[in-house]
C-alpha positions as CSV (number, residue, x, y, z in Angstrom):
1,X,7.9,68.2,15.9
2,X,9.3,70.4,18.8
3,X,13.0,71.2,18.8
4,X,15.1,70.4,21.9
5,X,15.2,74.1,22.7
6,X,11.4,74.3,22.6
7,X,11.0,71.2,24.8
8,X,13.5,72.7,27.3
9,X,11.7,76.1,27.3
10,X,8.3,74.4,27.9
11,X,9.8,72.3,30.7
12,X,11.4,75.4,32.4
13,X,8.3,77.6,32.8
14,X,10.2,79.9,35.1
15,X,12.2,81.1,32.1
16,X,9.1,82.4,30.3
17,X,6.6,85.1,31.0
18,X,3.0,83.9,31.3
19,X,2.2,85.4,27.9
20,X,5.1,83.8,26.2
21,X,4.3,80.4,27.7
22,X,0.7,80.6,26.7
23,X,1.5,81.6,23.1
24,X,4.1,78.8,22.7
25,X,1.7,76.3,24.4
26,X,-1.1,77.0,21.9
27,X,0.8,77.4,18.7
28,X,3.2,74.4,18.6
29,X,2.4,71.7,16.0
30,X,2.3,69.0,18.6
31,X,0.1,68.2,21.5
32,X,1.1,69.3,25.0
33,X,-0.5,68.1,28.2
34,X,0.2,68.6,31.8
35,X,-0.9,66.1,34.4
36,X,-0.7,65.9,38.2
37,X,1.0,63.2,40.1
38,X,-2.3,61.5,40.3
39,X,-2.3,61.2,36.5
40,X,-5.3,63.5,36.2
41,X,-5.0,66.1,33.4
42,X,-4.4,69.7,34.5
43,X,-3.9,71.5,31.2
44,X,-3.7,70.7,27.5
45,X,-3.2,72.7,24.4
46,X,-5.5,72.7,21.4
47,X,-3.4,70.3,19.4
48,X,-3.7,67.6,22.1
49,X,-7.4,68.2,22.3
50,X,-7.6,67.7,18.5
51,X,-5.6,64.5,18.8
52,X,-7.8,62.9,21.4
53,X,-11.1,64.5,20.4
54,X,-11.8,66.0,23.9
55,X,-12.2,69.6,25.0
56,X,-10.0,71.1,27.7
57,X,-12.9,71.0,30.1
58,X,-13.6,67.3,29.4
59,X,-9.9,66.4,29.8
60,X,-9.7,68.0,33.2
61,X,-12.0,65.3,34.5
62,X,-10.0,62.4,33.0
63,X,-6.8,60.6,33.8
64,X,-3.9,59.6,31.6
65,X,-4.8,55.9,32.3
66,X,-8.4,56.4,31.0
67,X,-7.2,57.8,27.7
68,X,-4.4,55.2,27.2
69,X,-5.1,52.0,25.2
70,X,-5.4,49.0,27.5
71,X,-2.6,47.2,25.8
72,X,-0.2,50.2,26.5
73,X,-1.2,51.0,30.1
74,X,1.3,48.7,31.8
75,X,4.2,50.1,29.8
76,X,3.1,53.7,30.5
77,X,2.7,53.1,34.2
78,X,6.1,51.5,34.4
79,X,7.8,54.5,32.9
80,X,5.9,57.0,35.2
81,X,7.1,55.0,38.2
82,X,10.6,55.2,37.0
83,X,10.3,59.0,36.6
84,X,9.0,59.4,40.2
85,X,11.8,57.1,41.5
86,X,14.4,59.3,39.8
87,X,15.7,56.5,37.7
88,X,15.1,58.4,34.5
89,X,14.6,62.1,33.8
90,X,12.2,61.6,30.8
91,X,11.0,58.9,28.5
92,X,9.7,58.6,24.9
93,X,7.1,55.9,24.0
94,X,5.1,54.9,20.9
95,X,1.6,54.4,22.4
96,X,-2.1,54.5,21.5
97,X,-4.8,56.8,22.9
98,X,-8.5,56.1,22.8
99,X,-10.3,59.0,21.3
100,X,-13.7,60.2,22.4
101,X,-15.2,58.5,19.4
102,X,-13.6,55.3,20.6
103,X,-11.2,55.1,17.6
104,X,-7.5,54.6,18.2
105,X,-4.8,57.1,17.5
106,X,-1.0,56.4,17.5
107,X,1.3,58.9,19.2
108,X,5.0,59.4,20.0
109,X,4.8,60.6,23.6
110,X,7.7,62.2,25.5
111,X,7.1,62.8,29.2
112,X,9.2,64.9,31.6
113,X,8.7,65.1,35.4
114,X,8.9,68.8,36.7
115,X,10.4,69.2,40.2
116,X,10.6,72.2,42.6
117,X,13.8,73.8,43.8
118,X,14.1,71.2,46.5
119,X,13.8,68.4,44.0
120,X,10.3,67.4,44.9
121,X,8.0,66.1,42.2
122,X,5.4,68.6,41.0
123,X,3.7,67.5,37.7
124,X,4.2,65.6,34.5
125,X,4.5,67.4,31.1
126,X,3.9,65.4,28.0
127,X,4.7,66.3,24.4
128,X,2.5,64.2,22.1
129,X,3.0,63.8,18.3
130,X,0.3,62.1,16.2
131,X,2.1,59.3,14.2
132,X,-1.1,57.4,13.1
133,X,-0.4,58.0,9.4
134,X,3.2,56.8,9.8
135,X,2.1,53.7,11.7
136,X,-0.5,52.9,9.1
137,X,2.1,53.3,6.4
138,X,4.5,51.1,8.3
139,X,1.8,48.5,8.8
140,X,0.8,48.6,5.2
141,X,4.5,48.1,4.2
142,X,4.9,45.2,6.5
143,X,1.7,43.6,5.2
144,X,2.8,44.2,1.6
145,X,6.2,42.7,2.4
146,X,4.5,39.7,4.0
147,X,2.3,39.2,1.1
148,X,5.1,39.5,-1.4
149,X,7.3,37.0,0.6
150,X,4.3,34.6,0.8
151,X,3.6,34.9,-3.0
152,X,7.3,34.5,-3.8
153,X,7.5,31.4,-1.7
154,X,4.2,29.9,-2.8
155,X,4.6,30.4,-6.5
156,X,7.7,28.3,-7.0
157,X,6.3,25.8,-4.5
158,X,3.2,25.4,-6.5
159,X,4.9,25.2,-9.9
160,X,7.6,22.7,-8.8
161,X,5.2,20.3,-7.0
162,X,3.5,17.5,-8.9
163,X,1.8,15.7,-5.9
164,X,-1.8,16.8,-6.1
165,X,-2.5,16.8,-2.3
166,X,0.7,18.8,-1.6
167,X,-0.2,21.4,-4.2
168,X,-3.6,21.9,-2.8
169,X,-2.5,22.0,0.8
170,X,0.2,24.7,-0.2
171,X,-2.4,26.7,-2.0
172,X,-5.0,26.5,0.9
173,X,-2.5,27.5,3.5
174,X,-1.1,30.4,1.5
175,X,-4.5,31.7,0.4
176,X,-5.8,31.5,4.0
177,X,-2.9,33.7,5.1
178,X,-3.3,36.1,2.2
179,X,-7.0,36.7,2.7
180,X,-6.7,37.1,6.5
181,X,-9.2,34.3,7.0
182,X,-9.5,32.4,10.3
183,X,-9.8,29.1,8.3
184,X,-9.8,28.0,4.7
185,X,-10.5,24.9,2.7
186,X,-10.4,23.5,-0.8
187,X,-13.4,21.4,-1.9
188,X,-13.5,19.2,-5.0
189,X,-16.4,19.6,-7.3
190,X,-17.7,16.0,-7.5
191,X,-21.0,14.4,-8.6
192,X,-22.6,11.5,-6.7
193,X,-25.7,9.4,-7.5
194,X,-28.0,12.1,-5.9
195,X,-26.6,15.0,-8.0
196,X,-23.9,17.4,-7.3
197,X,-21.9,17.3,-4.0
198,X,-18.6,18.6,-2.6
199,X,-15.7,16.7,-1.1
200,X,-13.3,18.3,1.4
201,X,-9.7,17.8,0.2
202,X,-7.5,20.2,2.1
203,X,-8.0,22.4,5.2
204,X,-6.1,25.2,6.9
205,X,-6.7,26.8,10.3
206,X,-9.1,24.2,11.7
207,X,-9.2,20.6,12.7
208,X,-10.3,18.2,9.9
209,X,-12.6,16.5,12.4
210,X,-14.7,19.7,12.7
211,X,-15.6,19.4,9.0
212,X,-15.8,15.7,8.6
213,X,-18.4,15.2,11.4
214,X,-20.7,17.7,9.6
215,X,-21.0,15.4,6.6
216,X,-20.8,16.3,2.9
217,X,-21.7,19.9,2.1
218,X,-24.5,20.4,-0.5
219,X,-24.8,22.7,-3.4
220,X,-26.9,25.2,-1.5
221,X,-27.7,28.7,-3.0
222,X,-24.6,30.0,-1.2
223,X,-22.3,27.4,-2.6
224,X,-23.8,26.9,-6.0
225,X,-22.6,30.0,-7.9
226,X,-19.0,29.2,-6.9
227,X,-19.1,25.5,-7.9
228,X,-20.8,26.3,-11.2
229,X,-17.9,28.7,-12.0
230,X,-20.2,31.8,-12.1
231,X,-17.8,34.0,-10.2
232,X,-16.4,34.9,-6.8
233,X,-18.7,35.3,-3.8
234,X,-17.5,37.8,-1.1
235,X,-19.8,38.7,1.7
236,X,-19.1,41.0,4.7
237,X,-21.6,39.0,6.7
238,X,-22.9,35.8,5.1
239,X,-25.6,35.4,7.8
240,X,-27.3,38.5,6.4
241,X,-27.1,37.3,2.8
242,X,-30.6,36.6,1.3
243,X,-29.3,33.2,0.0
244,X,-28.3,32.1,3.4
245,X,-30.4,29.7,5.5
246,X,-33.0,29.0,2.8
247,X,-32.8,25.1,2.9
248,X,-33.9,22.6,5.4
249,X,-33.0,21.0,7.7
250,X,-30.5,23.4,9.1
251,X,-31.8,26.8,7.8
252,X,-28.2,28.0,8.1
253,X,-25.1,26.5,9.7
254,X,-25.5,23.1,11.3
255,X,-24.8,22.6,14.9
256,X,-21.0,22.4,15.5
257,X,-20.1,24.3,12.4
258,X,-17.2,26.8,12.7
259,X,-18.6,30.3,13.2
260,X,-18.6,32.2,9.9
261,X,-19.7,35.8,9.2
262,X,-17.1,37.1,6.7
263,X,-17.2,34.7,3.7
264,X,-15.1,34.4,0.6
265,X,-15.4,31.7,-2.1
266,X,-13.2,31.6,-5.3
267,X,-13.8,28.9,-8.0
268,X,-10.7,27.0,-9.3
269,X,-11.2,26.6,-13.1
270,X,-9.0,24.5,-15.3
271,X,-7.6,25.5,-18.7
272,X,-10.4,23.5,-20.3
273,X,-13.1,25.4,-18.4
274,X,-13.8,22.6,-16.0
275,X,-14.7,23.9,-12.5
276,X,-12.2,21.7,-10.5
277,X,-13.4,23.0,-7.1
278,X,-13.3,26.1,-5.0
279,X,-11.3,27.8,-2.2
280,X,-13.6,28.7,0.6
281,X,-12.6,31.1,3.5
282,X,-14.3,32.1,6.7
283,X,-13.9,34.4,9.6
284,X,-16.1,34.8,12.8
285,X,-16.0,38.6,12.5
286,X,-17.7,40.7,9.8
287,X,-16.0,42.9,7.2
288,X,-12.7,41.0,7.1
289,X,-12.2,40.3,3.4
290,X,-11.3,43.2,1.2
291,X,-11.4,43.7,-2.5
292,X,-7.6,43.4,-2.5
293,X,-7.7,40.1,-0.7
294,X,-10.2,38.9,-3.2
295,X,-7.9,39.8,-6.1
296,X,-4.9,38.1,-4.4
297,X,-6.8,34.9,-3.8
298,X,-8.3,34.9,-7.3
299,X,-4.7,35.1,-8.7
300,X,-3.6,32.3,-6.5
301,X,-6.7,30.2,-7.6
302,X,-5.6,30.7,-11.2
303,X,-2.1,29.5,-10.3
304,X,-3.6,26.6,-8.4
305,X,-5.7,25.6,-11.4
306,X,-2.6,25.3,-13.6
307,X,-0.8,23.4,-11.0
308,X,-3.7,21.0,-10.5
309,X,-3.9,20.4,-14.2
310,X,-0.2,19.6,-14.3
311,X,-0.5,17.4,-11.2
312,X,-3.4,15.5,-12.6
313,X,-1.6,15.0,-15.9
314,X,1.4,13.8,-14.0
315,X,-0.7,11.5,-11.9
316,X,-2.4,10.1,-14.9
317,X,0.9,9.5,-16.6
318,X,2.3,7.8,-13.5
319,X,-0.8,5.6,-13.3
320,X,-0.4,4.7,-17.0
321,X,3.3,4.0,-16.4
322,X,2.4,1.8,-13.4
323,X,-0.3,0.0,-15.5
324,X,2.2,-0.7,-18.3
325,X,4.8,-1.8,-15.8
326,X,2.3,-4.2,-14.2
327,X,1.3,-5.4,-17.7
328,X,5.0,-5.9,-18.6
329,X,5.6,-7.6,-15.3
330,X,2.6,-9.9,-15.9
331,X,3.9,-10.7,-19.4
332,X,7.4,-11.4,-18.0
333,X,5.9,-13.6,-15.3
334,X,3.7,-15.4,-17.8
335,X,6.7,-15.9,-20.0
336,X,8.8,-17.2,-17.1
337,X,6.0,-19.5,-16.0
338,X,5.7,-20.7,-19.6
339,X,9.4,-21.5,-19.8
340,X,9.2,-23.2,-16.4
341,X,6.2,-25.2,-17.5
342,X,7.8,-26.3,-20.7
343,X,10.9,-27.4,-18.9
344,X,8.8,-29.2,-16.2
345,X,6.7,-30.8,-18.9
346,X,9.8,-32.1,-20.7
347,X,11.1,-33.5,-17.4
348,X,7.8,-35.1,-16.5
349,X,7.6,-36.7,-20.0
350,X,11.2,-37.9,-20.0
351,X,10.9,-39.6,-16.7
352,X,8.4,-42.3,-17.7
353,X,10.0,-42.6,-21.1
354,X,13.3,-43.9,-19.6
355,X,11.8,-47.0,-17.8
356,X,9.6,-47.7,-20.9
357,X,12.6,-47.8,-23.2
358,X,14.6,-49.8,-20.8
359,X,11.8,-52.3,-20.1
360,X,11.3,-52.7,-23.9
361,X,15.0,-53.6,-24.3
362,X,14.7,-56.1,-21.5
363,X,11.7,-57.7,-23.2
364,X,13.6,-58.1,-26.5
365,X,16.9,-59.2,-24.9
366,X,17.8,-62.8,-25.8
367,X,19.0,-63.6,-22.3
368,X,16.0,-62.2,-20.5
369,X,13.9,-64.7,-18.5
370,X,10.2,-64.9,-18.8
371,X,9.9,-63.3,-15.3
372,X,12.1,-60.4,-16.4
373,X,10.0,-59.9,-19.6
374,X,6.7,-59.9,-17.6
375,X,8.2,-57.4,-15.2
376,X,9.3,-55.2,-18.1
377,X,5.8,-55.4,-19.5
378,X,4.4,-54.2,-16.2
379,X,6.8,-51.3,-16.1
380,X,5.8,-50.3,-19.6
381,X,2.1,-50.5,-18.6
382,X,2.5,-48.4,-15.5
383,X,4.5,-45.7,-17.2
384,X,2.1,-45.6,-20.1
385,X,-0.7,-45.1,-17.7
386,X,1.2,-42.3,-16.0
387,X,1.9,-40.6,-19.3
388,X,-1.7,-41.0,-20.3
389,X,-2.9,-39.3,-17.1
390,X,-0.4,-36.5,-17.6
391,X,-1.6,-35.9,-21.1
392,X,-5.2,-36.2,-20.0
393,X,-4.6,-33.5,-17.4
394,X,-3.1,-31.2,-20.1
395,X,-6.0,-31.8,-22.5
396,X,-8.5,-31.3,-19.7
397,X,-7.0,-28.0,-18.6
398,X,-6.9,-26.9,-22.3
399,X,-10.6,-27.8,-22.7
400,X,-11.6,-25.9,-19.6
401,X,-9.7,-22.9,-20.7
402,X,-11.4,-23.0,-24.1
403,X,-14.8,-23.8,-22.5
404,X,-15.1,-27.0,-24.4
405,X,-15.1,-29.6,-21.6
406,X,-18.5,-31.2,-21.0
407,X,-19.5,-32.9,-17.8
408,X,-21.3,-36.2,-17.9
409,X,-23.8,-35.6,-15.1
410,X,-25.5,-38.5,-13.5
411,X,-26.9,-39.4,-10.1
412,X,-23.7,-39.9,-8.0
413,X,-23.2,-41.2,-4.6
414,X,-20.7,-39.3,-2.4
415,X,-19.2,-42.3,-0.7
416,X,-18.5,-44.0,-4.1
417,X,-16.6,-40.9,-5.3
418,X,-14.6,-40.7,-2.1
419,X,-13.6,-44.4,-2.4
420,X,-12.5,-44.0,-6.0
421,X,-10.4,-40.9,-5.1
422,X,-8.8,-42.7,-2.1
423,X,-8.0,-45.8,-4.2
424,X,-6.2,-43.6,-6.8
425,X,-4.1,-41.7,-4.1
426,X,-3.6,-44.7,-1.8
427,X,-0.1,-45.8,-3.2
428,X,1.6,-42.5,-2.5
429,X,-0.2,-42.2,0.9
430,X,1.0,-45.7,1.9
431,X,4.5,-45.1,0.5
432,X,5.0,-42.1,2.8
433,X,3.3,-43.9,5.7
434,X,0.6,-41.3,6.2
435,X,-2.4,-41.8,8.4
436,X,-5.6,-41.2,6.4
437,X,-8.9,-40.6,8.2
438,X,-12.2,-40.4,6.3
439,X,-15.4,-39.0,7.8
440,X,-18.4,-39.1,5.4
441,X,-22.1,-39.3,6.2
442,X,-23.3,-42.8,7.0
443,X,-26.4,-42.4,5.0
444,X,-26.2,-42.3,1.2
445,X,-25.8,-38.8,-0.2
446,X,-26.9,-38.7,-3.8
447,X,-26.5,-35.7,-6.1
448,X,-26.0,-34.8,-9.7
449,X,-22.3,-34.7,-10.8
450,X,-19.8,-36.2,-13.1
451,X,-18.4,-39.0,-10.9
452,X,-15.1,-39.4,-12.8
453,X,-14.3,-35.7,-12.8
454,X,-15.3,-35.3,-9.1
455,X,-13.1,-38.2,-8.2
456,X,-10.3,-36.7,-10.2
457,X,-10.6,-33.5,-8.1
458,X,-10.5,-35.3,-4.8
459,X,-7.7,-37.6,-5.8
460,X,-5.7,-34.6,-6.9
461,X,-6.2,-33.0,-3.5
462,X,-5.3,-36.2,-1.6
463,X,-2.2,-36.7,-3.8
464,X,-1.1,-33.1,-3.2
465,X,-1.6,-33.6,0.6
466,X,0.5,-36.7,0.5
467,X,3.2,-35.2,-1.6
468,X,3.7,-32.1,0.5
469,X,3.5,-33.7,3.9
470,X,6.6,-35.2,5.5
471,X,6.5,-39.0,6.1
472,X,4.3,-40.3,8.9
473,X,1.9,-37.3,8.6
474,X,-1.8,-37.1,8.9
475,X,-4.4,-36.5,6.2
476,X,-8.1,-36.1,6.7
477,X,-11.0,-36.2,4.3
478,X,-14.4,-35.2,5.6
479,X,-17.7,-34.5,4.0
480,X,-21.0,-33.0,5.2
481,X,-24.1,-31.8,3.5
482,X,-27.0,-29.4,4.1
483,X,-30.3,-29.2,2.2
484,X,-28.7,-27.4,-0.8
485,X,-24.9,-27.9,-0.5
486,X,-22.2,-30.6,-0.1
487,X,-18.9,-29.5,1.6
488,X,-15.8,-31.7,1.3
489,X,-12.6,-30.9,3.2
490,X,-9.1,-32.3,2.6
491,X,-6.6,-31.3,5.3
492,X,-3.0,-32.3,6.1
493,X,-0.2,-31.6,8.5
494,X,2.2,-30.8,5.7
495,X,4.4,-27.9,4.7
496,X,1.6,-25.4,4.6
497,X,1.1,-22.5,2.2
498,X,2.7,-19.1,2.6
499,X,0.1,-16.3,2.9
500,X,1.5,-14.6,-0.2
501,X,0.9,-17.7,-2.3
502,X,-2.8,-18.2,-1.4
503,X,-3.9,-15.6,-4.0
504,X,-2.5,-17.3,-7.0
505,X,-2.5,-21.0,-5.8
506,X,-5.1,-22.0,-8.4
507,X,-3.5,-20.3,-11.3
508,X,-2.2,-22.1,-14.3
509,X,1.3,-23.6,-13.8
510,X,1.3,-22.3,-10.2
511,X,3.7,-24.0,-7.9
512,X,4.9,-23.1,-4.4
513,X,8.6,-23.0,-4.0
514,X,9.0,-26.1,-1.9
515,X,12.1,-26.6,0.2
516,X,14.7,-29.2,-0.8
517,X,13.6,-32.7,-0.3
518,X,9.9,-31.9,-0.6
519,X,9.5,-31.3,-4.3
520,X,7.7,-34.2,-5.9
521,X,7.5,-32.9,-9.4
522,X,4.3,-32.1,-11.3
523,X,3.3,-29.6,-13.9
524,X,1.6,-27.2,-11.6
525,X,-1.8,-27.6,-13.3
526,X,-3.5,-29.9,-10.8
527,X,-5.1,-27.2,-8.7
528,X,-6.1,-25.2,-11.7
529,X,-7.7,-28.3,-13.2
530,X,-9.5,-29.0,-9.9
531,X,-10.8,-25.4,-9.7
532,X,-12.0,-25.6,-13.3
533,X,-13.8,-28.9,-12.7
534,X,-15.4,-27.7,-9.5
535,X,-16.6,-24.5,-11.1
536,X,-18.1,-26.5,-14.0
537,X,-20.2,-28.3,-11.3
538,X,-21.4,-24.9,-10.1
539,X,-19.2,-25.1,-7.0
540,X,-16.3,-23.4,-5.4
541,X,-12.9,-24.4,-4.0
542,X,-10.7,-22.5,-1.6
543,X,-7.4,-23.1,0.2
544,X,-6.6,-22.2,3.8
545,X,-3.4,-22.3,5.7
546,X,-1.9,-20.6,8.7
547,X,1.4,-20.4,6.9
548,X,4.6,-22.4,6.3
549,X,4.8,-25.6,8.4
550,X,1.2,-25.2,9.6
551,X,-0.5,-27.6,7.2
552,X,-3.2,-26.8,4.8
553,X,-6.9,-27.3,4.1
554,X,-8.8,-27.4,0.8
555,X,-12.6,-26.9,0.9
556,X,-14.8,-27.9,-2.0
557,X,-18.5,-26.8,-2.0
558,X,-20.9,-28.3,-4.5
559,X,-24.6,-27.6,-5.1
560,X,-26.8,-30.6,-4.0
561,X,-28.7,-30.9,-7.2
562,X,-30.5,-33.8,-8.8
563,X,-30.5,-35.5,-12.2
564,X,-33.1,-37.8,-13.7
565,X,-31.2,-40.9,-14.7
566,X,-29.2,-42.7,-12.0
567,X,-26.0,-44.4,-13.0
568,X,-23.4,-46.3,-11.0
569,X,-19.9,-45.0,-11.2
570,X,-16.9,-47.1,-12.2
571,X,-13.9,-47.1,-9.9
572,X,-10.9,-45.3,-11.2
573,X,-7.9,-47.7,-11.5
574,X,-5.0,-46.5,-9.3
575,X,-1.5,-46.4,-10.5
576,X,1.0,-48.8,-8.9
577,X,4.6,-48.2,-7.9
578,X,7.5,-50.5,-9.0
579,X,10.4,-51.8,-6.9
580,X,14.1,-51.3,-7.0
581,X,20.2,-54.5,-9.4
582,X,33.5,-53.1,-13.7
583,X,30.7,-51.8,-10.1
584,X,27.8,-49.4,-10.7
585,X,25.6,-47.5,-8.3
586,X,22.3,-46.1,-9.6
587,X,20.3,-43.5,-7.6
588,X,16.9,-42.4,-9.0
589,X,13.7,-41.7,-7.1
590,X,11.8,-43.1,-10.1
591,X,11.9,-46.8,-9.1
592,X,11.0,-48.1,-12.5
593,X,13.8,-46.0,-14.1
594,X,16.4,-47.2,-11.6
595,X,15.4,-50.8,-11.5
596,X,15.0,-51.2,-15.3
597,X,18.4,-49.6,-16.0
598,X,19.9,-51.9,-13.3
599,X,18.5,-55.0,-15.0
600,X,19.9,-53.8,-18.4
601,X,23.3,-53.2,-16.9
602,X,23.3,-56.5,-15.1
603,X,22.4,-58.3,-18.3
604,X,25.6,-56.7,-19.8
605,X,27.6,-58.1,-16.9
606,X,27.9,-55.2,-14.6
607,X,27.5,-55.4,-10.8
608,X,24.7,-53.0,-10.1
609,X,23.1,-51.6,-7.0
610,X,20.0,-49.3,-7.2
611,X,18.8,-46.9,-4.5
612,X,16.1,-44.3,-4.6
613,X,17.2,-41.1,-2.8
614,X,20.3,-39.0,-2.2
615,X,20.9,-40.1,1.4
616,X,20.9,-43.8,0.4
617,X,23.2,-43.0,-2.5
618,X,25.8,-41.5,-0.2
619,X,25.5,-44.4,2.2
620,X,25.8,-47.0,-0.6
621,X,28.8,-45.2,-2.1
622,X,30.7,-45.5,1.1
623,X,29.9,-49.2,1.5
624,X,30.1,-50.4,-2.1
625,X,32.9,-48.1,-3.4
626,X,31.5,-48.2,-7.0
627,X,33.5,-47.3,-10.0
628,X,30.5,-45.5,-11.7
629,X,27.7,-43.6,-10.1
630,X,24.6,-42.8,-12.2
631,X,22.6,-40.0,-10.4
632,X,19.2,-38.5,-11.0
633,X,19.1,-34.8,-10.3
634,X,15.6,-34.1,-8.9
635,X,15.6,-36.6,-6.0
636,X,13.9,-35.8,-2.6
637,X,16.2,-35.2,0.3
638,X,19.6,-34.6,-1.2
639,X,19.5,-33.7,-4.9
640,X,21.9,-35.2,-7.5
641,X,24.0,-32.0,-7.3
642,X,24.3,-32.4,-3.5
643,X,25.3,-36.0,-3.8
644,X,27.9,-35.3,-6.5
645,X,29.5,-32.5,-4.4
646,X,29.6,-34.8,-1.3
647,X,31.3,-37.6,-3.2
648,X,33.9,-35.3,-4.8
649,X,34.8,-33.9,-1.4
650,X,35.6,-37.4,0.0
651,X,38.8,-39.4,-0.3
652,X,37.3,-41.8,-2.9
653,X,35.6,-39.2,-4.9
654,X,38.4,-38.3,-7.3
655,X,38.5,-41.6,-9.2
656,X,34.8,-42.3,-9.6
657,X,33.0,-41.6,-12.8
658,X,29.9,-39.5,-12.1
659,X,27.1,-39.4,-14.7
660,X,24.0,-37.3,-14.4
661,X,20.9,-39.1,-15.7
662,X,18.0,-36.7,-15.6
663,X,15.0,-35.2,-17.3
664,X,16.4,-31.7,-17.0
665,X,18.2,-31.2,-20.3
666,X,18.6,-27.5,-20.9
667,X,22.1,-26.0,-21.5
668,X,22.0,-24.4,-18.0
669,X,21.3,-27.8,-16.5
670,X,24.3,-29.4,-18.2
671,X,26.5,-26.5,-17.0
672,X,25.3,-26.8,-13.5
673,X,25.9,-30.6,-13.5
674,X,29.5,-30.0,-14.6
675,X,30.0,-27.4,-11.9
676,X,28.7,-29.9,-9.3
677,X,31.4,-32.4,-10.3
678,X,29.7,-34.7,-12.9
679,X,31.8,-36.1,-15.7
680,X,28.9,-36.6,-18.1
681,X,25.3,-35.5,-18.5
682,X,22.6,-37.8,-20.1
683,X,19.1,-36.5,-20.6
684,X,16.3,-39.1,-20.1
685,X,15.4,-41.3,-21.8
686,X,19.0,-42.5,-21.8
687,X,20.3,-44.6,-24.6
688,X,21.6,-47.9,-23.0
689,X,24.0,-48.6,-25.9
690,X,25.6,-45.1,-25.5
691,X,25.9,-45.7,-21.7
692,X,27.5,-49.1,-22.3
693,X,30.0,-47.6,-24.7
694,X,30.9,-45.0,-22.1
695,X,31.3,-47.7,-19.4
696,X,33.5,-49.8,-21.6
697,X,35.6,-47.0,-22.9
698,X,36.1,-45.1,-19.6
699,X,39.4,-45.4,-17.9
700,X,38.5,-46.0,-14.3
């Protein structure tokens, strides 16, 4: 590099003799060039000629602009204009020259403008130092720093991440940068029914759409060595590789494929030796991927394989945990539903036992009239039938579950089955004042079925429709047939079915959480039983609803098959409902239970009034001012808890004796009754003698 003294001596040519100037001009270790104001070279020393690869004679025909790299021309011209304008006396600039062989050389160029004695501009003198080696070293250091920073950032990110997609995306992005690729991708090694295939998983440097619209890559001769784990494939120009373009139909890259010449493929192999997949990189220019880039990516692929193994183990563990949690939740749900079923079963069995016991006492009472005894016998008969049906349902569902229920197939007429089902469900339909419409084919439709079981299915659907539809609703039963199928629909304008409940509606002990005042009891096995019976007939049953308060529809489809021996079906006998007798008020939605208990208490000399829902109980309490109130808990409208709270809050509520008479008899039920304001809790069937003792002993 020239000293400041040397630069000054070269700039002030008048201080040197011609010989001295020429000697210094040629011997300095840096290039020196002189150019006119038109930028054309006038003189150059040997070192500058060596730097740019031109002879002196060749340089004299060129301009500074022609030798300057296009990317540096604007900056060079800006500085020259500043010199001519007198804004600066000289400038130094790192710039590139284009050598004669078209390679690029970096220089540190210092330019001074020589002027005459009057200050007029004469020529430019430049001192040019070759700094190509320094620039290459700096660039290599910057690249090394970038790679180290990338590796330092990527390593911990890979190790700490357990999400498989995140791991692979991190690896793909980092490896694409490390290799200098234009785009990179990770492909899973998967096998389909047609043999081996590849699946794109992560992508870097290109749109996913570009790859997806090309379809699934195949294990071509180019891909195969990588995905068999045979080693790394690095090609300076894959289009010249003998393995390239040997398979139809594309004979190379398909239309729309990203342009690839430089190609690098590194297999990702697990600790067990499994080829998990491969990192693939491409660049539209040739000779991009170096041996060093290959080693870096191979190291990252090894890290990726460990991370993928860890992520897959973690994913498998999470799936196993989730499976166990689902299984445990299912067990807890089954246990909860079992407990609910057992409690409901106890409730459903106690309810008919109460009127049976009371009616039996009436029949044996010395003071009972013949009419009262006959009425008691009717109550017992009705409740026994109810219990029999309940137990039959339990036995039927058990037989279906075990696969031991046999159908008694015979030639059955559709209209007869419908009539039997309607007859069974008619009492509850009439009780709630529903309008029932029936639309069945006018012509006889005969098919093979078990008429009793099929009528059981339809009566179950009609009863459910009546139970879960508010009074004065509409229920429709329609039937149609084709050449091979019968379709029966039962629809209503009731409370509907929440969308989330449709999936498990036909499960054992499944019940929809009905709103207060709409719960009509039941074990929650009716629809499961209906589904089992329909499927035994080779048919299907489905439920539809647009949601809560939008009604529901049940559709039964049965095969229209024939049997040899025709038989006529017997009508199924419908159950009938009963009627609703110190001052006692009884409130129970089971009429037989309320009325029989009222008769017993009247026979013991009490003044008794019986009502059958919570609203009527509150109204009667205000009118009659009873001393004792016997309340069932699970009444429609207002529950027994609601009635008790309302009574206790009124001016007459403190003195009255409140007694819960219910089929719900668990410890939690008794505690809840006491919290609601009840003095006593009796579980059905109630002991009349115990009740009488309470009434006689209570201080009211």
